[in-house]
C-alpha positions as semicolon CSV with decimal commas, in nm:
position;residue;x (nm);y (nm);z (nm)
1;M;0,010;-0,026;0,012
2;M;0,288;0,220;0,109
3;A;0,482;0,093;-0,245
4;D;0,163;0,256;-0,431
5;V;0,146;0,596;-0,260
6;Q;0,500;0,705;-0,313
7;Q;0,456;0,566;-0,688
8;D;0,153;0,807;-0,731
9;R;0,360;1,102;-0,600
10;R;0,659;1,036;-0,827
11;D;0,454;1,024;-1,116
12;E;0,286;1,363;-0,971
13;D;0,608;1,517;-1,006
14;D;0,677;1,416;-1,375
15;E;0,375;1,569;-1,461
16;V;0,459;1,889;-1,271
17;N;0,802;1,868;-1,391
18;L;0,690;1,839;-1,792
19;L;0,423;2,127;-1,670
20;D;0,655;2,334;-1,580
21;Y;0,859;2,340;-1,896
22;W;0,573;2,374;-2,121
23;R;0,475;2,671;-1,887
24;V;0,877;2,814;-1,944
25;L;0,815;2,713;-2,331
26;T;0,512;2,946;-2,303
27;K;0,589;3,208;-2,063
28;R;0,900;3,248;-2,306
29;K;0,795;3,237;-2,678
30;T;0,822;3,559;-2,802
31;L;1,200;3,460;-2,716
32;V;1,227;3,130;-2,872
33;L;1,082;3,243;-3,206
34;C;1,269;3,496;-3,248
35;L;1,597;3,396;-3,177
36;A;1,479;3,078;-3,387
37;I;1,308;3,282;-3,652
38;L;1,522;3,610;-3,674
39;P;1,863;3,447;-3,743
40;A;1,702;3,219;-4,019
41;L;1,561;3,495;-4,203
42;L;1,880;3,673;-4,186
43;T;2,117;3,391;-4,286
44;G;1,835;3,316;-4,601
45;V;1,856;3,746;-4,660
46;Y;2,255;3,697;-4,639
47;C;2,306;3,423;-4,856
48;Y;2,074;3,546;-5,102
49;G;2,150;3,869;-5,154
50;F;2,470;3,955;-5,035
51;A;2,690;3,688;-4,964
52;T;2,942;3,582;-5,307
53;K;2,768;3,292;-5,529
54;I;3,013;3,074;-5,633
55;Y;2,960;2,903;-5,947
56;E;3,036;2,417;-6,017
57;S;3,149;2,349;-6,389
58;T;3,248;1,960;-6,448
59;A;3,401;1,769;-6,692
60;A;3,428;1,424;-6,758
61;V;3,640;1,219;-6,872
62;L;3,666;0,844;-6,972
63;A;3,944;0,674;-6,815
64;P;4,101;0,386;-7,110
65;K;4,072;0,008;-7,057
66;E;4,445;-0,157;-6,936
67;T;4,554;-0,365;-7,223
68;G;4,786;-0,584;-6,989
69;G;5,130;-0,416;-6,984
70;G;5,106;-0,100;-7,172
71;A;5,140;0,249;-7,129
72;T;5,118;0,287;-6,761
73;A;5,307;-0,056;-6,660
74;G;5,640;0,099;-6,730
75;L;5,532;0,490;-6,662
76;A;5,798;0,452;-6,324
77;A;6,111;0,310;-6,561
78;A;5,991;0,589;-6,887
79;L;6,010;0,855;-6,585
80;A;6,306;0,801;-6,427
81;V;6,487;0,712;-6,760
82;S;6,311;1,072;-6,848
83;G;6,358;1,246;-6,532
84;A;5,978;1,376;-6,542
85;G;5,906;1,235;-6,183
86;Q;5,902;1,580;-6,072
87;F;5,541;1,608;-6,259
88;L;5,345;1,348;-6,062
89;G;5,493;1,518;-5,694
90;G;5,513;1,143;-5,586
91;L;5,130;1,087;-5,589
92;L;5,136;0,801;-5,834
93;P;5,186;0,459;-5,669
94;S;5,390;0,120;-5,795
95;G;5,137;-0,091;-6,051
96;A;4,922;0,240;-6,142
97;T;4,651;0,212;-6,353
98;S;4,623;0,466;-6,624
99;R;4,313;0,613;-6,407
100;D;4,533;0,614;-6,111
101;T;4,833;0,787;-6,350
102;F;4,489;1,024;-6,461
103;V;4,426;1,144;-6,152
104;A;4,786;1,183;-5,990
105;I;4,878;1,438;-6,328
106;L;4,570;1,616;-6,273
107;K;4,609;1,624;-5,819
108;S;5,017;1,741;-5,959
109;R;5,202;2,050;-5,948
110;S;5,302;2,043;-6,286
111;M;4,924;2,069;-6,397
112;A;4,820;2,371;-6,120
113;E;5,124;2,596;-6,251
114;E;5,037;2,535;-6,618
115;L;4,680;2,670;-6,524
116;I;4,791;2,997;-6,322
117;G;4,986;3,067;-6,565
118;R;4,752;3,047;-6,841
119;F;4,482;3,222;-6,654
120;K;4,708;3,442;-6,438
121;L;4,532;3,302;-6,143
122;R;4,825;3,435;-5,879
123;E;4,683;3,785;-5,919
124;Y;4,327;3,625;-5,976
125;Y;4,364;3,520;-5,631
126;E;4,554;3,789;-5,504
127;A;4,848;3,578;-5,386
128;R;5,189;3,668;-5,333
129;Y;5,342;3,406;-5,356
130;I;5,252;3,071;-5,611
131;E;5,236;2,821;-5,292
132;E;4,892;3,083;-5,250
133;A;4,804;3,021;-5,591
134;I;4,819;2,652;-5,571
135;K;4,657;2,604;-5,297
136;K;4,324;2,840;-5,335
137;L;4,332;2,656;-5,690
138;R;4,283;2,341;-5,539
139;D;4,094;2,429;-5,264
140;A;3,843;2,525;-5,590
141;T;3,895;2,212;-5,744
142;D;3,815;1,846;-5,691
143;V;3,865;1,556;-5,880
144;S;3,691;1,252;-5,814
145;V;3,635;0,886;-6,016
146;S;3,366;0,660;-6,013
147;R;3,306;0,281;-6,025
148;E;3,258;0,313;-6,420
149;G;3,579;0,448;-6,482
150;V;3,492;0,799;-6,540
151;I;3,754;1,086;-6,385
152;S;3,498;1,406;-6,304
153;V;3,728;1,708;-6,267
154;K;3,476;2,060;-6,104
155;V;3,649;2,374;-6,070
156;E;3,449;2,661;-5,886
157;D;3,475;2,993;-5,884
158;K;3,273;3,312;-5,859
159;D;3,300;3,338;-6,262
160;P;3,085;3,051;-6,391
161;K;3,287;3,123;-6,756
162;L;3,610;3,124;-6,588
163;A;3,542;2,787;-6,429
164;A;3,386;2,637;-6,751
165;E;3,671;2,717;-6,892
166;M;3,983;2,594;-6,650
167;A;3,739;2,203;-6,575
168;N;3,839;2,222;-7,018
169;A;4,164;2,328;-6,995
170;Y;4,232;2,061;-6,670
171;V;4,130;1,831;-6,986
172;G;4,335;1,967;-7,218
173;T;4,672;1,942;-7,023
174;L;4,615;1,630;-6,957
175;D;4,604;1,541;-7,277
176;R;4,904;1,700;-7,369
177;M;5,101;1,605;-7,081
178;F;5,024;1,215;-7,036
179;A;5,156;1,244;-7,424
180;K;5,459;1,438;-7,372
181;L;5,577;1,169;-7,040
182;G;5,608;0,941;-7,326
183;T;5,479;0,637;-7,110
184;S;5,458;0,341;-7,314
185;E;5,744;0,088;-7,416
186;G;5,668;0,142;-7,772
187;S;5,704;0,461;-7,730
188;R;6,050;0,420;-7,579
189;Q;6,127;0,179;-7,856
190;R;6,011;0,366;-8,133
191;V;6,203;0,683;-8,026
192;F;6,534;0,506;-7,974
193;L;6,500;0,285;-8,290
194;A;6,376;0,639;-8,493
195;D;6,746;0,748;-8,385
196;R;6,922;0,454;-8,501
197;L;6,757;0,411;-8,827
198;E;6,859;0,735;-8,901
199;K;7,207;0,661;-8,839
200;S;7,186;0,344;-9,067
201;E;7,009;0,526;-9,352
202;K;7,305;0,777;-9,379
203;A;7,584;0,485;-9,307
204;L;7,351;0,293;-9,595
205;R;7,443;0,565;-9,859
206;Q;7,774;0,626;-9,776
207;A;7,828;0,260;-9,822
208;E;7,638;0,294;-10,144
209;D;7,847;0,614;-10,249
210;A;8,179;0,422;-10,176
211;V;8,108;0,109;-10,360
212;R;7,908;0,320;-10,678
213;R;8,273;0,564;-10,687
214;F;8,466;0,196;-10,700
215;T;8,312;0,070;-11,024
216;E;8,312;0,392;-11,178
217;A;8,705;0,441;-11,126
218;K;8,818;0,066;-11,132
219;R;8,534;0,002;-11,384
220;I;8,452;-0,305;-11,268
221;V;8,112;-0,485;-11,364
222;V;8,081;-0,851;-11,190
223;P;8,328;-0,977;-10,879
224;Q;8,427;-1,329;-10,934
225;E;8,081;-1,513;-10,829
226;Q;8,328;-1,711;-10,540
227;A;8,407;-1,389;-10,362
228;K;8,090;-1,236;-10,372
229;G;7,945;-1,535;-10,202
230;V;8,179;-1,578;-9,944
231;F;8,163;-1,157;-9,812
232;E;7,774;-1,146;-9,908
233;A;7,681;-1,444;-9,636
234;G;7,993;-1,256;-9,389
235;A;7,826;-0,956;-9,431
236;R;7,459;-1,093;-9,363
237;L;7,600;-1,202;-9,060
238;K;7,733;-0,903;-8,974
239;G;7,433;-0,705;-9,001
240;E;7,227;-0,961;-8,794
241;L;7,472;-0,887;-8,520
242;I;7,464;-0,543;-8,546
243;A;7,096;-0,519;-8,535
244;A;7,051;-0,809;-8,218
245;E;7,318;-0,546;-8,032
246;V;7,062;-0,274;-8,131
247;A;6,776;-0,469;-7,993
248;L;6,911;-0,552;-7,649
249;E;7,033;-0,198;-7,651
250;S;6,690;-0,131;-7,658
251;L;6,554;-0,387;-7,425
252;R;6,782;-0,228;-7,187
253;T;6,664;0,130;-7,176
254;F;6,343;0,017;-7,007
255;S;6,426;-0,366;-6,845
256;T;6,697;-0,530;-6,595
257;E;6,974;-0,755;-6,694
258;T;6,780;-1,027;-6,549
259;N;6,500;-0,993;-6,746
260;P;6,410;-1,331;-6,949
261;Q;6,412;-1,101;-7,289
262;V;6,728;-0,924;-7,200
263;V;6,895;-1,282;-7,141
264;Q;6,786;-1,424;-7,445
265;Q;6,885;-1,139;-7,644
266;K;7,273;-1,153;-7,478
267;A;7,267;-1,517;-7,608
268;R;7,149;-1,419;-7,949
269;V;7,415;-1,189;-7,953
270;A;7,722;-1,391;-7,812
271;E;7,614;-1,707;-8,054
272;L;7,654;-1,450;-8,340
273;K;7,960;-1,323;-8,222
274;R;8,059;-1,689;-8,226
275;Q;7,978;-1,804;-8,588
276;L;8,124;-1,452;-8,697
277;A;8,496;-1,549;-8,528
278;R;8,468;-1,889;-8,701
279;M;8,417;-1,799;-9,003
280;Q;8,641;-1,528;-8,988
281;Y;8,938;-1,744;-8,848
282;S;8,836;-2,114;-8,950
283;G;8,833;-2,079;-9,331
284;G;8,454;-1,993;-9,372
285;E;8,317;-2,324;-9,269
286;E;8,000;-2,180;-9,108
287;L;7,890;-1,847;-9,262
288;A;7,597;-1,713;-9,172
289;S;7,220;-1,811;-8,984
290;D;6,900;-1,879;-9,079
291;A;6,604;-1,683;-8,942
292;S;6,565;-1,957;-8,625
293;G;6,957;-1,927;-8,539
294;Q;7,067;-2,214;-8,675
295;V;7,467;-2,254;-8,843
296;Q;7,416;-2,285;-9,184
297;S;7,699;-2,395;-9,381
298;K;7,860;-2,218;-9,669
299;Q;8,147;-2,455;-9,794
300;E;8,076;-2,419;-10,123
301;Y;8,160;-2,068;-10,088
302;H;8,466;-2,109;-9,918
303;L;8,783;-1,929;-10,088
304;P;9,061;-1,749;-9,932
305;V;9,082;-1,425;-9,997
306;S;9,406;-1,413;-10,079
307;K;9,424;-1,620;-10,403
308;M;9,176;-1,314;-10,509
309;P;9,266;-1,036;-10,731
310;A;9,318;-0,719;-10,516
311;V;9,062;-0,525;-10,711
312;A;8,813;-0,789;-10,706
313;V;8,908;-0,812;-10,264
314;E;8,834;-0,411;-10,189
315;Y;8,533;-0,476;-10,439
316;A;8,463;-0,714;-10,229
317;R;8,503;-0,516;-9,914
318;L;8,290;-0,231;-10,011
319;M;7,984;-0,485;-10,102
320;R;8,013;-0,664;-9,761
321;E;8,005;-0,296;-9,578
322;M;7,711;-0,229;-9,830
323;K;7,525;-0,565;-9,769
324;I;7,616;-0,519;-9,323
325;Q;7,397;-0,141;-9,361
326;E;7,138;-0,291;-9,608
327;T;7,099;-0,593;-9,303
328;V;7,157;-0,346;-9,051
329;F;6,860;-0,065;-9,200
330;T;6,623;-0,334;-9,287
331;L;6,590;-0,555;-8,996
332;L;6,568;-0,132;-8,791
333;T;6,293;-0,122;-9,011
334;Q;6,084;-0,417;-8,875
335;Q;6,143;-0,307;-8,512
336;Y;6,066;0,034;-8,565
337;E;5,732;-0,063;-8,713
338;Q;5,666;-0,319;-8,487
339;A;5,752;-0,031;-8,243
340;K;5,509;0,209;-8,389
341;I;5,203;-0,075;-8,397
342;T;5,316;-0,121;-7,994
343;E;5,302;0,263;-7,941
344;A;4,944;0,325;-8,094
345;R;4,813;-0,057;-7,942
346;D;4,944;0,040;-7,574
347;M;4,882;0,385;-7,514
348;P;4,583;0,500;-7,341
349;T;4,383;0,800;-7,525
350;I;4,125;1,082;-7,338
351;Q;3,790;1,009;-7,459
352;V;3,621;1,368;-7,346
353;L;3,280;1,200;-7,243
354;D;3,128;1,619;-7,141
355;K;3,302;1,910;-7,193
356;A;3,252;2,209;-6,896
357;V;3,005;2,455;-6,952
358;P;2,875;2,786;-6,796
359;A;2,677;2,746;-6,498
360;E;2,389;2,850;-6,471
361;R;2,274;2,861;-6,104
362;K;2,507;2,890;-5,835
363;S;2,660;2,587;-5,593
364;K;2,734;2,761;-5,320
365;P;2,624;2,907;-5,087
366;K;2,292;2,708;-5,059
367;T;2,049;2,946;-4,907
368;V;1,784;2,700;-4,773
369;L;1,988;2,455;-4,579
370;T;2,204;2,713;-4,488
371;S;1,875;2,884;-4,304
372;A;1,759;2,554;-4,171
373;I;2,073;2,463;-4,006
374;V;2,089;2,820;-3,819
375;G;1,739;2,814;-3,760
376;V;1,779;2,459;-3,603
377;L;2,089;2,571;-3,398
378;S;1,878;2,934;-3,306
379;F;1,576;2,724;-3,156
380;F;1,821;2,499;-2,942
381;F;2,026;2,847;-2,806
382;A;1,693;3,001;-2,725
383;I;1,514;2,739;-2,565
384;F;1,841;2,695;-2,328
385;L;1,812;3,071;-2,244
386;A;1,458;3,055;-2,154
387;F;1,575;2,795;-1,881
388;F;1,866;3,024;-1,849
389;L;1,620;3,331;-1,734
390;E;1,428;3,098;-1,482
């Protein structure tokens, strides 16, 4: 019986407390409403009429699909060779994909400096130092990647036209900077082989001119066929050796000595040197190798050089040099064309899905949302103040 009485008293106290709270709010309702509504209204008026309006423009780029060991697979090695690692500023992780590479370039210092110089953002942002301008540009830029592989570049600015131009400039500069890095294996081989091919072509022309001048001076028509066969076979072998050494040097530009391709090519060079030495010092029993690298016997062409007429020997030597240069030029041309195919296959191309256009509506400040947040915070502050005054 006593417990029931105590429970009833506690219920009455709770009812009294709730009623007391309600009486306080009713008594101070004018204060509560004014402090809750007035700040929200003032915030809305400020955001709508006085605050600086910020506009956002977005450009979308489709990241290319990976082709398995193409362009970005050898990016780190290419940057090490070219000294272009400073472009990415440590933003590129190991094993990066094309998508990672694009994002790293977009966020790099080189990209920021490119845009700052193009749009004169240092003066526009009133930045005393270049670091301040870079920070403000990065604060105004957002780079994101969707699950579908779409890279979005968002730029915010009080000038909608400038925001759109800067977003499009990001995409255009990305394409140019990525191509400038020359990150694909095919690109590096193509540049290397193009230089060697140009030198080989000059050497071939010089050899042809030497043969022409000698034949005109000595009035030679056709040398002895046996001597011609000996020197042509040696020339082919020498040409194969030079081309193999060029291929090995090309592989070493982006691979280590333990790479299987490098090991295989070194063995090929050693075998060709062995065959050439045997031909020169053993009487010419093995003169050349076929396409598979197997030694072919050339006994029928063997002829001691001492038994050839002096003019025929000189002519054959000139012909041999010309044949060597022809072989080198032919093999380098084949390798150069293959490198061009590899470069075209592996180099990612930037596909622009959406170009940025000037925004018609502001993105910041958000008038309704900001006013609502201020109103809710002001309401709770007004309630606290009402109870404090009581």
